[in-house]
C-alpha positions, 0 to 999 in steps of 0.5 A: 787640868793643869793650874794654868788652865791648859788641859795638857798634862805637865811634862818634865823638861827633855833635858832632865830626862836626858840627864837622868838617862845618862846618869843611869847609864853611867852608874850601870857602866861603872857598877858592872865594870868594877872588876873588869880589866880594861886591857881586855876591852879590845877583845870585846869579851873574847879570851886571850888567843892561844893559837896561831889561828885564833887572831884571825877569828878575833879580828873577824869578831872585832870587825863584826862588832865595829860594823854593828856599832856603826849601824847602831850609832846611826840608827839610835842617832836618827831616833834621838834626833827625830824624838828631840827636834820634832817633838810636839812641845817644840814644834807646836805642830799636832801632826807633822807633814806626812811623806808617802814615799821617798825613792832615794831614801828607800833605795838607800835602805835597800843598798846599804844593808846589802853592802854590809851583808856582802862585806861580812859574808866575804870576810867570813867565807875567806876566814872560814876557808882558811881555818878549815883548810887541812895541811898535808901531814900535820905534826900531831893527829888526835882523834877526839871521841865524844860520848854521853857524857865525856871525852876520849882522846886517841893520840895517833902517834908511833910511841915506843912500847905500843905496836899497831897501825892506825890506818888498819885499826878496827877501832878507827874504822869510822874515820874516812880514808882521806884522813887515814892517808895522813896518819903516821906509819906504824902508829900504835898510838895511846889513848886517854878517856874521862868521865864527868867525875875526872879532874885535872890533878894540877888545877882540879878542873873537871873532865879529862885532860888533852895534852898538846905540844906547843908550836906543833900543828895539831889536827883534830879528827872529831867523831861521836859514839851517840849524838851530836856534840861540839868540841870547843876549847875556849881560848882557841876561839874555835869549835866544831860539831862532833857528829855521829856518822860524819867526821869533821876535822880542823887544825890549830897550832898552840903557841902558849903553854898552860892549861885551858878549859874546854867544853861541849857546846852542843846541847846533847842531853841531860848531863850536857853541862858535865861534858867538860875537859881540859887542854894542857899545852906543854913543850914537845919534849914534855908531850912525848913523855906524856905519851910514854906515861900512857904506855906505862899505864897500859893505855895502848892502842885506841878506843872505838872512834864512834859510829860508822859513816852514813851512806851519804858520807861514804858516797862523798868519800868516793867522789873525793878520791 
């Protein structure tokens, strides 16, 4: 029992609790933001985009966060308002009036979430359709081969000193015909493969290095030799699964030179964390020279792309003709 004879336990004033909560939040925000670049804040944790397509993904990300923030502010505002203005110590009411139902409010609870989900679905479907659309005859085609525990890159290009035809190569038999139709003619090609111990000679970052030309449309044709992987170049803001027996593809146009990090984003086994790679974006002239360097290293032709198409994929291929 308290000294004034009341059997109610003493409570701290609400203002003191709110002040303590605000102080703790301010300390947490400043402590975690000591090394944070506030110029990066509008990207909400996303890296700087380095392709022409990435700003579309960033815009979708920012819009989703804006919607979530608006909903969060509304919900937390209602919770705090109810807790503060209807607390028992203020109203002196032991049990407030109980409302069994309120049709306008319940209709609002149903309609507003449907509107939010519908808007998010529309923008997501619109952007996904644009990002996954394939243009005819891309400037560069790279067959990305995932395997436990690294990556190979088949550059499907006509390179001086490398003879052959990518459309007829047995090593690329797993790739569907609808992709081969856009392969360059007489593309002898070159390849580069890595291991978990491979490192980029300039940066020292682990994994093999994929070279790409700046300003050129690059089509990635993704195949796997064993299990499901995921091809993710972090500043491209785009990733896609690499599935055995099923070929995926997408296109990007790099617009910033530099060396960027890539990784497998699908848990693919015990050494999944070592499936790293690098992407080096250079001028078109330097890219062509790199292909010639691979010829000089006798890395001509292609490495096996992966597991052949499954039956349902072959049926889909036939139906699309």
